[in-house]
C-alpha positions in Angstrom: 12.6 -14.0 5.4 11.5 -11.9 8.4 14.0 -11.2 11.1 13.2 -10.0 14.6 16.3 -8.6 16.4 17.4 -6.6 19.4 18.4 -2.9 19.3 21.6 -2.7 17.4 21.9 0.9 16.5 20.8 4.3 17.5 19.7 6.4 14.6 18.1 9.4 16.3 17.0 10.4 19.7 14.2 12.5 21.3 13.6 13.6 24.8 10.9 11.9 26.8 8.8 13.6 29.3 11.5 13.2 32.0 14.2 14.6 29.7 15.6 11.2 29.0 16.9 10.5 25.5 15.0 7.7 23.9 16.6 5.8 21.0 15.0 4.2 18.0 14.7 0.4 18.5 14.9 -1.9 15.4 12.0 -4.4 15.8 12.3 -6.2 12.5 13.6 -6.1 9.0 12.7 -8.0 5.8 12.7 -7.7 2.0 9.6 -6.0 0.5 8.8 -9.3 -1.3 10.6 -12.5 -2.3 13.3 -11.6 -4.9 13.1 -7.9 -4.1 16.3 -5.9 -3.3 14.4 -3.3 -1.2 14.5 -3.7 2.6 11.7 -2.8 5.0 12.7 -2.0 8.6 10.3 -1.5 11.5 11.4 0.9 14.2 9.9 1.9 17.6 10.7 5.0 19.7 8.7 5.2 22.8 5.1 4.8 21.6 5.9 5.8 18.0 6.3 3.2 15.2 7.9 3.8 11.8 8.4 1.6 8.8 11.2 2.7 6.4 12.1 1.2 3.0 15.7 1.6 2.0 16.1 4.3 4.6 13.1 6.3 3.5 10.2 6.7 5.8 7.2 5.0 4.3 4.7 5.2 7.2 4.5 6.4 10.8 2.1 6.1 13.6 2.4 9.8 14.5 0.4 10.9 11.4 -2.5 8.9 10.0 -5.5 11.3 10.0 -5.5 11.8 6.2 -5.8 8.1 5.3 -8.5 7.6 7.9 -10.4 10.5 6.5 -10.1 9.1 3.0 -11.4 5.6 4.1 -14.3 7.2 6.0 -15.3 9.3 3.0 -15.1 6.4 0.6 -17.1 3.9 2.8 -19.6 5.8 4.8 -22.3 5.7 2.2 -21.9 2.1 1.1 -24.9 -0.2 1.6 -25.4 -3.8 2.8 -23.2 -6.6 1.5 -20.6 -4.1 0.2 -17.3 -5.4 -1.1 -14.3 -3.1 -0.6 -10.7 -3.6 -1.7 -7.9 -1.8 0.2 -4.5 -1.7 -1.5 -1.7 -1.4 1.1 -2.1 -2.4 4.7 0.3 0.1 6.2 -0.1 0.3 9.9 -3.7 -0.7 9.8 -5.3 2.7 10.1 -7.0 2.8 6.6 -8.5 -0.7 7.2 -9.7 0.3 10.6 -11.4 3.5 9.4 -13.1 1.6 6.5 -14.3 -1.1 8.9 -15.8 1.5 11.3 -17.8 2.9 8.4 -19.0 -0.3 6.8 -22.1 -2.4 7.6 -21.7 -5.7 9.6 -22.2 -7.8 6.5 -19.5 -6.1 4.4 -16.5 -7.8 2.9 -13.1 -6.1 3.1 -10.2 -7.4 1.0 -6.7 -6.3 1.8 -3.9 -6.6 -0.7 -0.4 -6.3 0.8 2.6 -7.3 -1.2 5.0 -7.4 1.8 4.6 -10.5 4.1 6.5 -8.7 6.9 3.9 -5.9 7.0 1.1 -8.4 7.5 3.1 -10.2 10.2 3.9 -7.0 12.0 0.2 -5.9 11.9 -0.7 -9.2 13.6 2.2 -8.7 16.1 3.8 -5.5 17.4 1.6 -3.1 15.4 -1.7 -4.8 16.1 -2.7 -2.5 18.9 -2.3 0.8 17.0 -5.5 0.5 15.0 -7.4 -1.8 17.3 -6.4 -5.1 15.7 -8.3 -4.6 12.4 -7.1 -7.9 10.9 -9.0 -9.8 13.6 -12.3 -8.5 12.2 -14.2 -11.4 10.5 -15.1 -9.1 7.6 -11.4 -8.9 6.6 -9.5 -11.2 4.2 -5.8 -10.5 3.6 -4.1 -11.4 0.3 -0.3 -11.4 0.2 -0.3 -10.0 -3.4 0.2 -6.9 -5.4 -3.1 -5.0 -5.5 -2.7 -4.7 -9.3 -3.2 -8.5 -9.5 -6.4 -8.4 -7.6 -7.7 -5.5 -9.7 -7.3 -7.7 -12.8 -8.7 -10.9 -11.2 -12.3 -10.2 -12.3 -14.0 -9.4 -9.0 -15.9 -6.1 -8.8 -16.0 -3.8 -5.8 -18.2 -1.1 -4.4 -15.1 0.8 -3.3 -11.4 0.6 -4.1 -9.0 2.4 -1.8 -5.3 2.8 -2.7 -2.9 3.6 0.1 0.1 2.3 -1.8 3.6 3.8 -1.6 3.4 7.6 -1.3 0.7 8.0 -3.9 0.9 8.7 -7.6 4.5 9.8 -7.3 5.4 6.2 -6.3 8.5 7.3 -4.5 9.7 4.0 -3.1 8.8 1.3 -5.6 8.9 2.0 -9.4 6.6 -0.8 -10.2 3.8 1.0 -8.3 3.8 3.7 -11.0 1.7 1.4 -13.2 -1.2 1.7 -10.7 -1.5 5.4 -11.2 -1.0 5.7 -15.0 -3.8 5.7 -17.6 -4.0 1.9 -17.8 -3.9 1.5 -14.0 -6.8 4.0 -13.6 -8.7 2.2 -16.3 -8.2 -1.1 -14.6 -9.4 0.2 -11.3 -12.5 1.7 -13.0 -13.3 -1.7 -14.7 -13.0 -3.4 -11.3 -15.7 -1.1 -9.8 -19.4 -1.8 -9.7 -21.5 1.0 -11.3 -21.6 3.9 -8.9 -18.6 2.5 -7.1 -16.0 4.7 -5.3 -12.3 5.0 -6.2 -10.2 6.6 -3.4 -6.5 7.3 -3.6 -4.2 8.7 -0.9 -1.1 10.8 -1.8 1.6 12.5 0.2 1.5 15.4 -2.2 -0.8 17.2 -4.6 -0.7 15.9 -8.2 -2.6 17.8 -10.9 -1.7 15.3 -13.6 -3.3 12.5 -11.7 -6.4 14.6 -11.2 -6.5 15.2 -15.0 -6.0 11.5 -15.5 -9.0 10.6 -13.4 -11.2 13.0 -15.3 -10.1 11.7 -18.7 -11.0 8.2 -17.5 -14.5 9.4 -16.8 -14.4 9.7 -13.0 -15.9 12.6 -11.2 -12.9 13.6 -9.1 -12.3 15.7 -6.1 -8.8 16.3 -4.7 -9.3 17.1 -1.1 -6.5 18.4 1.2 -6.6 17.0 4.7 -7.4 19.8 7.2 -4.4 19.0 9.3 -1.9 18.8 6.4 -1.1 21.3 3.7 0.4 18.5 1.5 -1.6 15.3 1.8 -4.3 14.7 -0.7 -7.0 12.1 -1.2 -9.1 11.7 -4.3 -12.5 10.2 -3.9 -14.2 9.6 -7.2 -17.4 8.0 -8.5 -17.5 5.6 -11.4 -20.2 6.6 -13.9 -23.1 4.2 -14.1 
């Protein structure tokens, strides 16, 4: 169940332009998925929005250039009638960057396991990335991206912006996405010459090696504004 509530606690402050201390507001909280024990909480502080899971920061509106760069790189060369799968809705920035790079007749499928994240992206977060879920090219599935990867459809590009990347810091079940079998499943869901793009909060040499073993041509590219964030953009062999 998704709950909207008033500010009930002050977690941290920062000074606004007039020197006034601005508290974090709690805008909503919900379980990650039905039956889950992990809780998502949406906070706002001034114009900044943050989602935390069990107290850990999962995503923030103050830093999103790396996922936008990944989506642009993955989608900018795709042709007409392309089909793209985005795993993880986040704050909408990855979906927006993909849409901005795709042709008008493309199909973009979003897999988001947390119903609250979808609701918040249609509500208090919608303006951040220019309401990407209103785009007619977008279809949202309230499901684990792993299920869509196994469903039999094939894609011209698969973008994973799930958890914090291969380290899967916030949800252990996500580790399967980034293991050998998960990489093989993603490859099988790509059309020949398709693109597999993965965002990570940290470098991961083992994941780079895993991609190469699977037959991808892989490049781990640091984002120019971050010494830590990485994105892998790989081509499936024909």
